[in-house]
Each structure stands twice: as structure tokens, then as C-alpha cells.
C-alpha positions as CSV (number, residue, x, y, z in Angstrom):
1,M,39.3,4.1,-9.4
2,T,35.9,5.6,-10.4
3,A,35.3,9.3,-10.2
4,S,32.8,9.0,-7.4
5,A,35.1,6.8,-5.3
6,R,37.9,9.3,-5.9
7,R,35.7,12.2,-4.7
8,A,34.7,10.2,-1.5
9,N,38.4,9.6,-0.7
10,E,39.2,13.3,-1.1
11,N,36.4,14.3,1.3
12,P,35.8,11.4,3.8
13,A,34.0,13.7,6.3
14,G,31.5,14.8,3.7
15,A,30.9,11.2,2.6
16,A,30.4,10.1,6.2
17,S,28.0,13.0,6.8
18,A,26.0,12.2,3.7
19,L,25.8,8.5,4.7
20,L,24.6,9.2,8.2
21,T,22.0,11.6,6.9
22,R,20.7,9.1,4.4
23,I,20.5,6.4,7.0
24,G,18.6,8.8,9.3
25,V,16.1,9.7,6.6
26,F,15.7,6.0,5.7
27,L,14.8,5.2,9.3
28,L,12.4,8.1,9.6
29,F,10.5,7.7,6.4
30,M,10.9,4.0,5.5
31,V,11.2,2.0,8.7
32,S,9.2,4.4,10.8
33,L,6.2,4.1,8.4
34,L,6.3,0.3,8.0
35,A,7.2,-1.0,11.5
36,P,4.2,0.7,13.4
37,I,1.8,-1.2,11.2
38,L,2.8,-4.3,13.2
39,A,3.9,-2.7,16.4
40,G,2.7,0.7,17.2
41,Q,5.3,1.4,19.9
42,T,8.2,1.3,17.5
43,I,7.7,5.0,16.5
44,Y,8.9,6.0,19.9
45,I,12.2,4.2,19.3
46,L,12.9,5.1,15.7
47,L,12.3,8.8,16.0
48,P,15.1,9.3,18.5
49,V,17.5,7.1,16.5
50,G,16.7,8.9,13.3
51,A,17.2,12.3,15.0
52,A,20.5,11.1,16.5
53,L,21.8,10.0,13.1
54,L,20.9,13.4,11.5
55,L,22.7,15.1,14.4
56,A,25.7,12.9,13.9
57,G,25.7,13.6,10.2
58,A,25.7,17.4,10.9
59,T,28.4,17.0,13.5
60,V,30.9,15.3,11.1
61,S,30.0,17.6,8.2
62,P,33.1,19.5,6.9
63,E,31.0,22.7,6.9
64,T,32.1,23.6,10.4
65,G,30.8,27.1,10.4
66,E,27.3,26.2,9.3
67,K,26.3,23.3,11.5
68,T,23.7,25.2,13.6
69,K,22.7,27.7,10.9
70,S,19.8,25.5,9.7
71,L,18.5,25.0,13.3
72,R,18.8,28.8,14.1
73,E,16.9,29.8,10.9
74,M,14.1,27.3,11.7
75,L,13.7,28.4,15.3
76,A,13.3,32.0,14.0
77,K,10.4,31.3,11.8
78,P,7.0,32.7,13.0
79,P,5.2,29.3,13.2
80,V,8.0,27.9,15.3
81,V,8.1,31.0,17.5
82,G,4.4,30.5,18.2
83,A,5.0,26.9,19.0
84,L,7.8,27.8,21.5
85,F,5.5,30.3,23.2
86,L,2.8,27.6,23.4
87,V,5.2,25.2,25.0
88,T,6.4,27.8,27.5
89,F,2.9,28.7,28.5
90,T,2.0,25.0,28.8
91,G,5.0,24.5,31.2
92,L,3.8,27.6,33.2
93,S,0.3,26.1,33.4
94,L,1.6,23.1,35.3
95,T,1.7,25.4,38.4
96,W,-2.1,25.6,38.5
97,T,-3.3,22.3,37.0
98,P,-5.2,20.0,39.4
99,F,-3.4,16.9,38.0
100,A,0.2,18.0,38.6
101,S,1.9,14.6,38.9
102,Q,0.4,13.1,35.8
103,S,0.6,16.3,33.8
104,V,4.3,16.8,34.5
105,E,5.1,13.4,33.2
106,R,3.1,13.9,30.1
107,F,4.7,17.4,29.5
108,V,8.2,15.9,29.8
109,K,7.3,13.2,27.2
110,D,5.7,15.8,24.8
111,G,8.7,18.2,25.3
112,A,11.2,15.4,24.6
113,T,9.3,14.5,21.4
114,L,9.3,18.2,20.4
115,A,13.0,18.5,21.0
116,L,13.7,15.4,18.9
117,V,11.6,16.8,16.1
118,A,13.5,20.1,16.3
119,I,16.9,18.3,16.2
120,A,15.9,16.2,13.2
121,A,14.4,19.1,11.2
122,G,17.0,21.6,12.3
123,F,20.0,19.5,11.3
124,L,18.7,18.3,8.0
125,P,21.0,19.7,5.2
126,Q,20.1,23.1,3.8
127,R,19.5,21.3,0.4
128,T,17.9,17.9,0.3
129,R,19.6,15.5,-2.1
130,T,17.3,13.8,-4.6
131,C,18.3,10.4,-3.3
132,N,17.2,11.4,0.2
133,L,14.0,13.1,-1.0
134,N,13.0,9.9,-2.9
135,L,12.9,7.9,0.3
136,L,9.8,9.8,1.4
137,P,7.4,8.8,-1.4
138,I,8.9,5.3,-1.5
139,G,8.3,4.9,2.2
140,V,4.8,6.3,2.0
141,A,4.0,4.0,-1.0
142,A,5.3,0.9,0.8
143,A,3.4,1.8,4.0
144,A,0.2,2.5,2.0
145,A,0.4,-0.9,0.3
146,S,1.1,-2.7,3.5
147,L,-1.6,-0.8,5.4
148,A,-4.2,-1.5,2.7
149,A,-3.4,-5.2,2.8
150,A,-3.4,-5.3,6.6
151,G,-6.6,-3.3,6.8
152,A,-8.5,-5.5,4.4
153,L,-7.3,-8.6,6.3
154,S,-8.5,-7.0,9.6
155,L,-11.9,-6.2,8.2
156,W,-12.2,-9.8,6.9
157,A,-11.1,-11.3,10.2
158,R,-13.3,-8.9,12.3
159,K,-11.0,-9.0,15.3
160,Q,-12.5,-8.0,18.7
161,L,-10.8,-4.9,20.0
162,T,-9.5,-4.6,23.6
163,I,-10.3,-1.7,26.0
164,E,-6.8,-0.4,25.5
165,E,-7.2,-0.4,21.7
166,L,-10.5,1.3,21.9
167,I,-9.0,4.1,24.0
168,D,-5.5,4.4,22.5
169,G,-6.2,3.2,19.0
170,T,-4.9,0.0,17.2
171,A,-1.6,-0.2,15.4
172,L,-3.5,0.1,12.1
173,A,-5.4,3.1,13.2
174,R,-2.2,4.9,14.3
175,S,-0.6,4.1,11.0
176,G,-3.7,5.4,9.2
177,V,-3.5,8.7,10.9
178,G,0.2,9.0,10.1
179,L,-0.4,8.1,6.5
180,C,-3.2,10.7,6.3
181,L,-0.7,13.4,7.2
182,L,2.4,12.2,5.3
183,M,0.7,11.3,2.0
184,W,0.5,15.0,1.0
185,P,4.2,16.0,1.3
186,A,5.2,12.7,-0.3
187,A,2.9,13.3,-3.3
188,G,4.2,16.9,-3.5
189,A,7.8,15.6,-3.7
190,L,6.8,13.6,-6.8
191,A,4.7,16.3,-8.4
192,V,7.3,19.1,-8.1
193,R,9.7,16.9,-10.1
194,G,7.1,16.4,-12.9
195,R,5.9,12.9,-11.7
196,W,2.3,13.8,-11.7
197,Y,0.9,10.4,-12.6
198,L,2.9,8.8,-9.7
199,A,1.7,11.6,-7.4
200,G,-1.9,10.8,-8.3
201,A,-1.4,7.1,-7.9
202,L,0.3,7.5,-4.5
203,T,-2.6,9.8,-3.3
204,A,-5.2,7.3,-4.5
205,L,-3.4,4.3,-2.9
206,S,-2.9,6.2,0.4
207,T,-6.5,7.3,0.5
208,A,-7.7,3.7,0.2
209,A,-5.2,2.5,2.8
210,V,-6.2,5.3,5.3
211,L,-9.9,4.4,4.9
212,L,-9.2,0.7,5.4
213,S,-7.1,1.3,8.5
214,G,-10.2,2.1,10.6
215,A,-8.7,5.2,12.1
216,P,-11.1,7.7,13.7
217,N,-12.2,10.8,11.8
218,V,-9.8,10.2,8.8
219,A,-12.6,10.5,6.2
220,P,-13.3,14.1,7.1
221,A,-9.6,14.8,7.2
222,L,-9.2,13.3,3.7
223,I,-12.1,15.4,2.4
224,A,-10.6,18.6,4.0
225,G,-7.2,17.9,2.5
226,G,-8.7,17.3,-1.0
227,A,-10.9,20.4,-0.8
228,V,-7.9,22.6,0.2
229,F,-5.8,21.0,-2.6
230,L,-8.5,21.8,-5.2
231,L,-9.0,25.3,-3.9
232,S,-5.3,26.1,-3.9
233,F,-4.1,24.3,-7.1
234,G,-2.8,27.0,-9.4
235,R,-3.5,29.8,-7.0
236,S,-1.7,28.9,-3.8
237,R,-0.2,32.3,-3.3
238,R,-3.6,34.0,-3.4
239,V,-5.5,31.5,-1.2
240,A,-2.9,30.6,1.4
241,R,-3.5,33.7,3.6
242,P,-7.3,33.4,3.5
243,L,-7.0,29.7,4.3
244,G,-4.9,30.6,7.3
245,S,-7.4,33.2,8.5
246,V,-10.2,30.6,8.2
247,A,-8.1,28.1,10.2
248,A,-7.4,30.6,12.9
249,A,-11.0,31.7,13.1
250,I,-12.2,28.2,13.5
251,I,-9.8,27.6,16.4
252,A,-10.5,31.0,18.1
253,L,-14.2,31.1,17.6
254,A,-15.0,27.5,18.5
255,P,-16.2,28.3,22.0
256,I,-18.6,30.9,20.7
257,L,-20.2,28.2,18.5
258,A,-20.4,26.0,21.6
259,L,-22.0,28.8,23.6
260,A,-24.5,29.4,20.9
261,V,-25.5,25.7,20.7
262,H,-25.8,25.6,24.5
263,F,-28.0,28.7,24.9
264,A,-30.1,28.2,21.7
265,L,-30.8,24.4,22.1
266,G,-29.7,23.3,25.6
267,P,-31.5,20.0,26.4
268,R,-32.9,19.9,22.9
269,T,-29.5,19.6,21.3
270,P,-29.3,16.6,18.9
271,D,-27.0,13.8,19.8
272,F,-24.4,14.6,17.1
273,A,-23.9,18.1,18.6
274,R,-24.2,17.1,22.3
275,S,-20.5,17.6,22.9
276,L,-20.9,21.2,21.8
277,D,-23.6,21.7,24.3
278,V,-21.3,20.3,27.0
279,W,-18.5,22.6,25.9
280,G,-20.8,25.6,25.9
281,R,-22.0,24.8,29.5
282,I,-18.3,24.7,30.6
283,V,-17.5,28.0,28.9
284,A,-20.6,29.7,30.5
285,T,-19.4,28.7,34.0
286,D,-15.7,29.0,33.7
287,G,-15.3,32.7,34.4
288,P,-11.6,33.8,34.6
289,R,-10.5,30.3,33.7
290,T,-11.5,31.1,30.2
291,L,-8.5,33.4,29.9
292,I,-5.7,31.1,31.3
293,G,-7.4,27.7,31.4
294,H,-7.3,25.0,34.0
295,G,-3.7,23.9,33.4
296,F,-2.1,21.3,31.1
297,G,-3.6,17.9,31.3
298,S,-6.9,19.0,32.9
299,A,-9.1,18.0,30.0
300,F,-7.5,14.6,29.4
301,Y,-7.2,13.4,33.0
302,G,-10.4,15.1,34.0
303,L,-12.4,13.2,31.3
304,F,-10.9,9.8,32.0
305,G,-11.0,10.4,35.8
306,G,-14.7,11.0,35.7
307,Y,-14.6,14.6,36.6
308,L,-15.9,15.8,33.3
309,D,-19.1,14.8,31.4
310,P,-18.4,11.7,29.3
311,R,-19.8,13.6,26.3
312,T,-17.1,16.3,26.6
313,P,-15.3,17.0,23.3
314,R,-12.0,15.1,22.9
315,S,-10.6,17.3,20.1
316,L,-7.3,19.1,20.5
317,A,-9.1,22.4,20.0
318,F,-11.2,21.8,23.2
319,Q,-8.1,20.6,25.1
320,I,-6.2,23.7,24.3
321,W,-9.1,26.0,25.3
322,F,-9.8,24.1,28.5
323,D,-6.2,23.6,29.5
324,L,-4.6,26.9,28.3
325,G,-7.5,29.2,27.9
326,A,-7.7,32.1,25.4
327,L,-4.0,32.8,25.6
328,G,-3.0,29.2,24.5
329,A,-5.8,29.1,21.9
330,G,-4.7,32.4,20.5
331,A,-1.2,31.2,20.2
332,F,-2.3,28.0,18.5
333,A,-4.5,30.0,16.1
334,A,-1.7,32.4,15.2
335,M,0.6,29.5,14.6
336,A,-1.8,27.8,12.3
337,A,-2.4,31.0,10.3
338,K,1.4,31.6,9.9
339,A,1.9,28.0,8.8
340,F,-0.5,28.5,5.9
341,S,0.9,31.8,4.9
342,R,4.5,30.5,4.9
343,I,3.5,27.6,2.6
344,G,1.7,29.7,0.1
345,P,4.7,31.4,-1.6
346,L,6.5,28.1,-2.2
347,R,6.8,26.4,-5.7
348,P,3.4,26.4,-7.4
349,A,3.6,22.6,-7.9
350,L,4.5,21.9,-4.3
351,A,2.4,24.4,-2.3
352,P,-1.1,22.9,-2.9
353,F,0.0,19.5,-1.6
354,L,1.5,21.0,1.6
355,L,-1.5,23.2,2.1
356,A,-3.7,20.1,1.8
357,G,-1.6,18.4,4.4
358,L,-2.1,21.3,6.8
359,G,-5.9,21.2,6.1
360,A,-6.0,17.4,6.9
361,G,-3.9,17.9,10.0
362,L,-6.2,20.7,11.2
363,S,-9.2,18.6,10.6
364,I,-7.8,15.8,12.8
365,C,-7.0,18.3,15.5
366,L,-10.5,19.7,15.5
367,L,-12.4,16.5,15.4
368,G,-10.3,14.3,17.7
369,P,-9.8,12.0,19.5
370,A,-6.6,10.9,17.8
371,A,-4.8,14.2,18.4
372,E,-4.9,13.8,22.2
373,Q,-2.5,10.9,22.3
374,L,1.3,10.9,22.5
375,W,1.6,8.7,19.4
376,A,-0.4,11.3,17.4
377,F,1.9,14.1,18.6
378,T,4.9,12.0,17.5
379,L,3.4,11.4,14.1
380,A,2.7,15.1,13.7
381,G,6.3,15.7,14.5
382,L,7.4,13.3,11.8
383,D,5.1,15.1,9.4
384,A,6.8,18.4,10.3
385,I,10.2,16.8,9.5
386,A,8.8,15.6,6.1
387,Y,7.7,19.2,5.3
388,V,11.2,20.5,6.0
389,L,12.7,17.7,3.9
390,V,10.5,18.5,0.9
391,I,10.8,22.3,1.1
392,R,14.6,22.0,1.1
393,G,14.6,19.6,-1.9
394,Q,16.9,19.9,-4.9
395,F,14.2,19.4,-7.5
396,R,15.2,18.3,-11.0
397,K,13.1,17.0,-13.8
398,K,16.1,15.8,-15.8
399,R,19.4,14.1,-14.9
400,P,22.3,16.5,-14.8
401,Q,24.9,16.1,-17.5
402,V,28.3,14.6,-16.5
403,P,31.1,17.2,-16.9
404,T,33.5,16.3,-19.7
405,S,36.4,16.7,-17.3
406,W,35.4,13.5,-15.4
407,S,37.3,10.6,-16.8
408,S,35.8,7.2,-17.2
409,P,37.4,4.1,-15.5
410,A,38.6,2.9,-18.9
411,E,40.4,6.2,-19.5
412,E,42.1,6.0,-16.1
413,K,43.7,2.7,-17.1
């Protein structure tokens, strides 16, 4: 009997827990990245299954006293506290939204997705094994190669899009948005273990695949992520807090920019800034609604129901301001600032990649329209799980030495 087999027999609960965790990570970061390229709806199935496997792995773990410690610690972190406040206020806003029936259904779906993300991230082991960590860059590389091939084929075929695909995005576009988010923590997982050439190759391949996917507004997101990476490389501790302040200011002051465009230009506003003029006109006439918003779902269903100007912004920033007002936007801005500041003190080789991922995600939220869909919310949740997985990684640049006390199979005979 080998030494590894003997240790598994001595601790079957630990071996079962490790196996369930590995299968869950495999589903989340291998299958969940590849399957949506062909069928975009599969992400809604794989995320619950992966979260359930991680929960099962934590349940059978022999560490009986520590099963919920990871979840409790995660829920106590400032960015998560801000997210919980935002969710609570969103639920409260359902009492004054004009689209109550549709908004309640959407809130339940978003809340269920958020709960699954919390379960998956909260019940990940306190220390990520290298074999589990490697699944993230492997899955991203496989998804990038597949997406690049499928995107190139789609451009060559010039397929005519349906109305549903124009509104909700094609399977390739959805995968492109997800890859734009996940490429950064995956590259960071390689770089922090000294695999810099592989990290660079993965970033280049993912960038090409994202551009070929045809996803909306991914080029500015890639530029924003690259700019944040270059700015923070080698000085992540110093720039993390200023970057968070800039992100919070952009979210909090966006309506002021819209008001300035509306009053300064009005009908003379150029076409590329017309949505800002529309937003400014809304802010100028909203009155008290600027504080508490119109209620969850008002922007989304108001736009597609014809109650709002067709040129109304479709970004997540506008939706939060319109639906939840200054209170919701303030919570979102504080959450973004805290996320940047929490990433800054991490390992110098890892932090720039994670900060770049936050910059890319914020760019997608600000530009829209991808961030308004449930699939984008689900992909953002998967990205959050990837962050937790990488941050808890057991990083080694060399293989550990085998203790001399372990006997070989030949010696056991």
C-alpha cells in the first residue's frame, strides 16, 4: 500500500471532503467556462451544483468546529457588509417600485444567485490546495482557446442575430464578458507561483478571445484592466486606496456629470453623449426620488416597457441611481472603494492582477448594457468565487520535499 493510500484510509472523511471540493471547483472553473460557449443557459445549472458540492465537502470535513468559520469571516468583511446593505435596501425598495410583480421575481432570482455565491465562496477551504488552484488557469485557458476559435468562426460565417440575442447577448458574448473578468485572477494564480510567462500568455490569449467574442464594451474594460495593472504593478499597496477613491467618485458623481451635460449642452449634445443628457434631464426633475430612487427594476422595465427615453443609459451605475437613489449608489460606491483597499495589501505578485480585474469589472458596470442581465450577475458571482479561491491559495514555487519517514512501496514489501 502506498503512503497516500494509507493516509486516505486513515482519514476517509478528509479524503471525501477533498474530493467533493475538487469536483466542485472543477465544475465551477472548468465546465462552467466551457459549456456556456455553446449553451449560455448552462451557467444557471452549474453554479448551484458546484456550490452544493462545496457545501457537501465542508459538511463531511472532519474539522467539525470550523465548518462555518470561513463563511462567518467572509460575511464580516467590509465589502460584503456593503453588499448585504445594498441587498436589504433593494428588497425594501420593492414596496415603492411601479413594477412590483416583475421586480419581485427578478429580486428572488438575483438573491438566490447571491446566496449560492456566498455558499460557494464561504465554504471553500481556508487554504486552497495547489491542485484546486490550478483548475482556474487551466479552465480559463481552455475557455479562451475555445472562445477564440468559435469567435473567429462566427465572424467568418456572419450569422444574423435574433432579437433575443440582440437584447440578451449571444452565448459567445456572454462567455466573452465572463472571460474578461476571470482572466485576471487566473493570470494572478500563475504569476504568484512564478509562472510569469504562462501568465502573460494566458492574458494575451484571453484578450484575443474576448475581442473575438463580440461582447459589448469589452474593449474599454480590457483597456481599463490593463491600465490598472500597469499602474499598480510593484506599488499595489500605495495605489489601491487612491484607485478605490477614484472608483467611488466615478459612481457617486456620475449624475453631476449628467446634469452638467444637460444644462451646458441640452439639445446640442452630440450623439455619443446623448444618454448623459437624458440622465441629466431625469435627475433635474426627480426631486426627492434622487434620494431613495424609484424602486428596484424601474430602470430595466421602464426602458423596455417604453416609459423611459430609448436613449436612457443602460449601465449598472444608472440603474442603481435610478432604482435605489443616492442611498443605494452611496452603498455601491463604498463597497467598490473597500474592495480595492482590501486587495491592495495582498501579495505583491497577486494584487495587481486582482486590482486589474476590479477595474475591468467596474468598467463593464459603468458602460453597460451587459451588467443589467442576470447572466452577467451570475458571472460576476463566479468571478467573486475565483477571487476567494486565489486569495486563499497555498502558493509554492517549488515542490515540497518528501519526508524521510515516508516509506516507499518497495520498502513496505
